[in-house]
C-alpha positions as CSV (number, residue, x, y, z in Angstrom):
1,M,-134.2,-7.1,89.6
2,L,-137.5,-6.6,87.9
3,N,-137.5,-4.6,85.1
4,Q,-139.2,-1.7,85.7
5,S,-141.2,-0.7,83.1
6,D,-142.0,-4.7,81.6
7,L,-143.6,-4.6,85.6
8,L,-145.7,-1.3,85.0
9,N,-146.7,-2.7,81.9
10,T,-147.3,-5.6,82.8
11,V,-149.7,-3.9,86.2
12,A,-151.1,-1.1,83.5
13,A,-152.8,-4.0,81.4
14,Y,-154.9,-5.2,84.2
15,K,-157.2,-2.9,82.7
16,K,-158.4,-3.9,80.0
17,D,-159.2,-7.2,82.4
18,S,-161.4,-5.3,85.0
19,Q,-163.0,-3.9,81.6
20,D,-164.2,-6.4,80.4
21,H,-165.1,-8.3,83.7
22,F,-167.2,-5.4,84.5
23,W,-169.1,-4.9,81.3
24,E,-169.8,-9.4,81.1
25,A,-171.5,-8.9,84.6
26,V,-173.0,-5.7,82.5
27,V,-174.7,-7.1,80.3
28,T,-175.6,-10.1,81.8
29,L,-177.3,-8.1,84.8
30,L,-179.4,-5.6,82.1
31,S,-181.1,-9.3,80.7
32,L,-181.7,-10.5,84.1
33,A,-184.0,-7.5,84.8
34,W,-184.9,-5.6,82.3
35,P,-188.1,-7.7,81.6
36,Y,-188.4,-6.4,85.2
37,R,-188.0,-2.7,84.9
38,K,-190.2,-0.1,86.7
39,E,-190.0,3.3,88.3
40,G,-187.7,2.9,91.4
41,F,-186.5,-0.8,90.6
42,V,-184.5,-2.3,93.2
43,F,-181.8,-5.2,93.3
44,D,-183.4,-6.7,97.1
45,E,-184.9,-9.8,97.7
46,S,-188.2,-8.9,96.6
47,F,-186.4,-9.3,92.5
48,P,-187.2,-11.8,91.7
49,M,-183.8,-12.6,90.1
50,Y,-182.0,-12.0,92.5
51,D,-179.8,-14.7,94.1
52,H,-178.7,-15.1,89.9
53,A,-177.9,-10.7,90.2
54,L,-175.5,-12.2,93.4
55,V,-173.6,-14.9,91.6
56,V,-172.8,-12.6,89.2
57,C,-171.5,-10.1,91.0
58,I,-169.4,-12.6,92.5
59,E,-168.3,-14.2,89.6
60,M,-167.2,-10.7,88.0
61,S,-165.4,-10.3,91.9
62,D,-164.2,-14.4,90.9
63,A,-162.2,-13.3,87.6
64,C,-160.8,-10.3,88.5
65,I,-159.6,-12.0,91.2
66,A,-157.8,-14.9,88.6
67,S,-156.7,-11.8,85.8
68,A,-154.8,-10.3,88.9
69,K,-153.2,-14.0,89.7
70,E,-152.4,-14.4,86.6
71,R,-150.8,-11.1,85.5
72,L,-148.6,-11.4,88.4
73,S,-146.9,-14.6,87.3
74,E,-146.9,-12.5,84.0
75,A,-144.6,-10.3,86.8
76,I,-142.3,-12.6,87.6
77,E,-141.8,-15.3,85.4
78,E,-138.0,-13.1,84.9
79,L,-136.9,-14.1,89.0
80,E,-135.4,-17.1,90.2
81,W,-137.1,-17.1,93.0
82,D,-139.7,-19.5,92.6
83,E,-142.1,-19.3,95.0
84,D,-145.4,-18.4,95.3
85,P,-145.9,-14.5,96.4
86,W,-150.1,-14.7,95.9
87,P,-150.8,-15.5,99.6
88,E,-148.6,-12.6,100.3
89,A,-150.2,-9.9,98.1
90,F,-153.6,-10.8,98.5
91,S,-156.1,-11.2,101.7
92,V,-160.0,-11.7,102.7
93,E,-160.1,-7.6,102.7
94,T,-158.5,-7.3,99.3
95,E,-162.0,-10.3,98.8
96,E,-163.9,-8.4,100.0
97,R,-162.8,-4.9,98.6
98,F,-163.6,-6.9,95.7
99,D,-167.5,-8.2,97.1
100,M,-168.4,-4.3,97.5
101,A,-167.3,-3.7,93.5
102,G,-169.9,-5.8,93.0
103,T,-172.8,-4.2,95.5
104,H,-172.4,-1.4,94.1
105,L,-172.8,-2.4,90.3
106,L,-176.0,-3.8,91.6
107,D,-177.3,-0.3,92.5
108,L,-175.5,2.0,90.1
109,L,-177.4,-0.7,87.7
110,A,-180.9,-0.6,90.0
111,I,-181.0,3.2,88.8
112,W,-180.2,3.4,85.5
113,I,-182.8,0.6,84.6
114,S,-185.2,2.6,87.0
115,V,-184.3,5.9,84.6
116,A,-184.3,4.0,81.7
117,A,-187.9,2.4,82.8
118,V,-189.4,5.9,82.8
119,N,-188.0,7.6,80.0
120,G,-188.6,4.8,77.3
121,W,-185.0,3.5,76.1
122,T,-183.8,-0.1,74.9
123,K,-181.6,-2.3,77.3
124,S,-178.0,-1.2,74.7
125,Y,-179.1,2.6,74.7
126,T,-178.4,2.4,78.9
127,R,-175.7,0.5,78.7
128,V,-174.6,3.4,76.6
129,M,-176.1,5.8,79.5
130,V,-174.1,3.6,81.8
131,S,-170.7,3.5,79.8
132,R,-171.7,8.1,79.5
133,Y,-171.9,8.4,83.1
134,L,-169.3,6.4,83.9
135,A,-166.9,8.1,81.8
136,N,-168.0,11.5,83.0
137,P,-171.8,11.8,85.5
138,F,-171.9,15.8,84.6
139,L,-171.7,15.6,81.3
140,C,-174.0,12.5,81.3
141,P,-177.4,13.0,79.5
142,Y,-180.3,12.7,82.2
143,W,-177.5,12.9,85.3
144,K,-179.8,15.0,87.4
145,D,-182.5,11.9,87.2
146,V,-179.9,9.7,89.2
147,P,-180.7,10.4,93.1
148,K,-177.2,11.2,94.7
149,D,-178.3,9.6,97.7
150,A,-179.3,6.0,96.1
151,L,-175.2,6.9,95.1
152,A,-173.7,6.7,98.5
153,W,-171.4,9.5,97.3
154,G,-168.9,10.8,100.0
155,R,-169.4,7.1,101.5
156,G,-166.9,4.9,100.2
157,Y,-169.1,4.3,96.3
158,A,-166.6,4.5,93.4
159,K,-167.8,6.9,90.8
160,D,-166.4,4.7,88.9
161,I,-166.1,0.7,89.9
162,V,-163.8,-0.1,86.4
163,E,-161.7,2.2,87.9
164,Q,-162.1,0.8,91.6
165,L,-161.6,-2.9,90.1
166,T,-158.9,-1.7,88.3
167,L,-157.2,0.0,91.8
168,I,-157.0,-3.4,93.6
169,G,-156.2,-5.6,90.9
170,Q,-153.5,-3.3,90.3
171,G,-152.0,-3.3,93.7
172,I,-152.5,-7.3,94.3
173,I,-150.1,-7.1,90.4
174,L,-147.5,-4.5,92.0
175,S,-147.5,-6.0,96.1
176,G,-147.2,-9.1,94.7
177,A,-144.0,-8.7,92.4
178,R,-142.4,-6.8,94.9
179,Y,-142.3,-9.0,97.6
180,A,-141.1,-11.6,95.1
181,E,-138.2,-9.6,93.3
182,Q,-137.5,-8.2,97.7
183,E,-137.3,-11.9,98.3
184,D,-135.6,-13.0,94.9
185,E,-132.8,-10.1,95.9
186,K,-131.8,-11.2,99.7
187,A,-131.5,-14.9,98.6
188,N,-128.8,-12.9,96.4
189,G,-127.2,-11.6,98.6
190,A,-128.6,-8.2,99.3
191,T,-127.8,-6.3,102.1
192,Y,-130.1,-3.3,101.6
193,Y,-132.7,-1.3,99.2
194,I,-133.0,2.8,97.6
195,R,-136.7,3.8,97.0
196,R,-136.4,5.4,93.7
197,R,-138.6,7.3,92.3
198,G,-140.7,6.3,89.6
199,S,-141.8,10.0,88.6
200,T,-142.2,13.2,89.1
201,Y,-145.3,14.4,90.9
202,D,-145.4,16.0,93.8
203,C,-146.0,13.1,96.4
204,T,-145.3,13.6,100.3
205,D,-145.0,10.0,101.4
206,C,-143.1,9.1,98.4
207,E,-140.5,11.7,98.4
208,E,-140.2,11.8,102.2
209,M,-139.5,7.6,101.6
210,A,-137.1,8.0,98.8
211,N,-132.9,8.0,98.8
212,I,-133.0,6.5,102.0
213,P,-130.9,2.5,102.5
214,I,-133.1,0.6,103.7
215,P,-132.2,-2.7,105.4
216,I,-133.8,-5.7,103.0
217,E,-135.6,-6.7,105.3
218,V,-138.2,-4.4,105.7
219,P,-141.1,-5.0,103.5
220,F,-140.8,-2.3,100.2
221,V,-144.1,-0.4,100.0
222,I,-146.6,1.1,98.2
223,P,-148.3,4.2,99.8
224,H,-150.6,4.5,97.7
225,P,-152.5,3.2,94.0
226,R,-150.4,3.7,91.3
227,C,-147.0,4.2,93.0
228,V,-144.3,3.4,90.7
229,C,-141.6,4.7,92.9
230,F,-138.5,1.1,92.7
231,P,-136.1,-0.5,95.3
232,E,-132.4,-0.1,94.0
233,Y,-130.9,-2.9,95.8
234,H,-127.5,-3.3,96.8
235,N,-125.3,-6.6,98.2
236,E,-122.7,-4.2,99.8
237,P,-122.8,-3.1,103.8
238,I,-125.4,-1.3,104.6
239,P,-124.3,2.9,104.8
240,E,-124.0,4.0,108.0
């Protein structure tokens, strides 16, 4: 069985990875767009460096995926089960979610580049303003200058793109680790598991699934991001 504390520490460490990949993309995109900044700036086909901007976003997505795979390997290194859980943890839909974060990044930076052009900001100050906005839009100076419709609030866009990238990657790591753990326990004779709450947070979904014997063939489900419930495996016959 995986050490719960070690697993959660590995999952938490992924946030630093996503932050690094995000800011690397921000710096590159600002450098690409800065000579073309103007009021109403957009990243679209009219932008001379548009193809390069798309490549930067794809590279951010690929880097986040690679980091998630590396962290997943780190999370399960103590298991005897030596197959690769990546196909079970990763999907085309997951990759599309990473790519969507890149689209959100282009939209967000286009708005701030436009605001920077109007206010005469430097490139470094624009980056500071993006950081402040991500921390809290409503405490960020000039947030009222940002058109809310452009950000598509309420239509699936994340306020914090770093958080978006982090949750996607952490979900991959946790799902893959739980799959590998279950396969390892099954190979070692486990017949069932019981979900145990890993926190006292009031969660209806987790509470309904907790403390019930579940056959080992039934996959362990992670019902929501940052779920810290964990399986307790048993080798005796499942209770009636």
